[in-house]
N, C-alpha and C positions, 0 to 999 in steps of 0.2 A: 252539628252535621256539616256546616259550612267549613269548619276547621279540618274536618276529616277529609273532605274533598280537596281542599288546598294541600294538605299533607300528602295525600295520595298522588295528586298531580305533580307535586314537587319531587317525590320519590321516583315516579315514572320518568320524569324529565331527567333527573340525575342518572338513572340507569341508562337511558338512551344516550346521554352524553358520554358516559363511561364506555358503553359498547362501541360507539362511533370512534372514540379516541383509541381504543384497543385495536380496532380495524385499521385505522390509519397507521398506527405504530407497526402493526404486522406487515402492512403493505410496504413500508419504508425500511424494513430491516435489511441490513446488508448481509449478503451471503459470504461465506468463507469460500475463497477461490479453490477450484479443483487442484489436485496435485499437479505440479509441473511435469511434463514429459520432455525431458531434455535429451536431444539427440546425442548419440554416442560420440560424435565428432566434437561436441562441446564438453561432454563430461570429462574427457581426458585432457582438455586444453590446460596448459600451464601458462601463467602470466609470463610473457617473454621479457618484461621490463623489470629492472632492479627497483625494488621499493625504496624510495627515499623521500625525505620530507617535502622536497619541492614538488614531486609528482603527487603526493598525498594532498598538498595544497591545491594543485590544479584540479584534482578530483573533488575536493571540497567545494571549490567555486562552481564546478559543473553540477555537482549535486544540488547546491543552493539554487542554481538557475533552472534545472530541469526536474529535479526529484522531490525537493522539499515540499512543494505544494500538496503532494499526496502523502508522502512518507513522513513528513514532519521534520522538525529540526534535528531530532535525535534518532530518526529512522524507525519510529514505533508505529507508523501507519496512521498518525493523527494530524496530518497536515490540513490546511484550510479547505482543500478540495476533497478530502478523504470521504466525508459523509455524503457527498453528492454522487459517489460511485456506487454501482450495483454490488460490487464485491469489495471486501475489506482489503486495503493494500497490505502487502507483506510487512510483517514486523522484521526489519532488517537486523535486529539485535537478538532475535530468538535463537535458542540453541540449535533448533532444527535448521534455520537458515544459515547460521554460522558454520555448521558442520559440512556444508557443501564445498565442492571443489571450486577452484578458481574459475574453471570453465562453466560450471553450473551457474555461478553467480553472474558471470559475464553474459550468458544466454538470457537469464531472467532479467538482467538490468539493461542490456543493450538491445537484444533481439526482441524481447517482449512477447505479448500475446493478449488477446482480448482488450481489456481496458488499459493494460500496461503497454504504452506505445513503443514502437521501434525507434531507437535513437541512432541508427547507423547514419542517417543523413543529417541529423541535428548535431551529432558529435562524430564527424567523419574521420578524424584522425585516430588511428589505432592506439597510439600512446595515450591519448586523452580518454579513450574508452576504457583502457585498462587502469588509468588513473582513477576513474570513478569507482571501479571495482576495488582498488586499493583503499580508497577513502571509506567505502562502505564496510570493508573488513576491519576498519579501525573503530567503528561505532561500538560503544559498550553501554 
């Protein structure tokens, strides 16, 4: 009888721990971000700068400084801060992201929304802003 009570208590305890763990995991799940609504002004923007290796390098350095912590080394949304966000950061290598126009990528990367910060004041130079876009477009 004593073994039965111990076994029952152990099973009930294990079930409670599993239920609590499942609750915590559900509470901490990241949501997928809503689709971006990019204004027409940006959709049709074309990068005014000629893509060259030196600008891509500038973009890479700015990406490392401002973007990597959330989007990760390779742009897959797996940076060190990514899991602390309520929404999953964009995978910058996804076919859906890659299919966007220069202006759409500019808007999402520089203007931002919600947890994606606005970088107009952190990267004030227009050429540098477009350099970030150029670098992001090289991610494979």
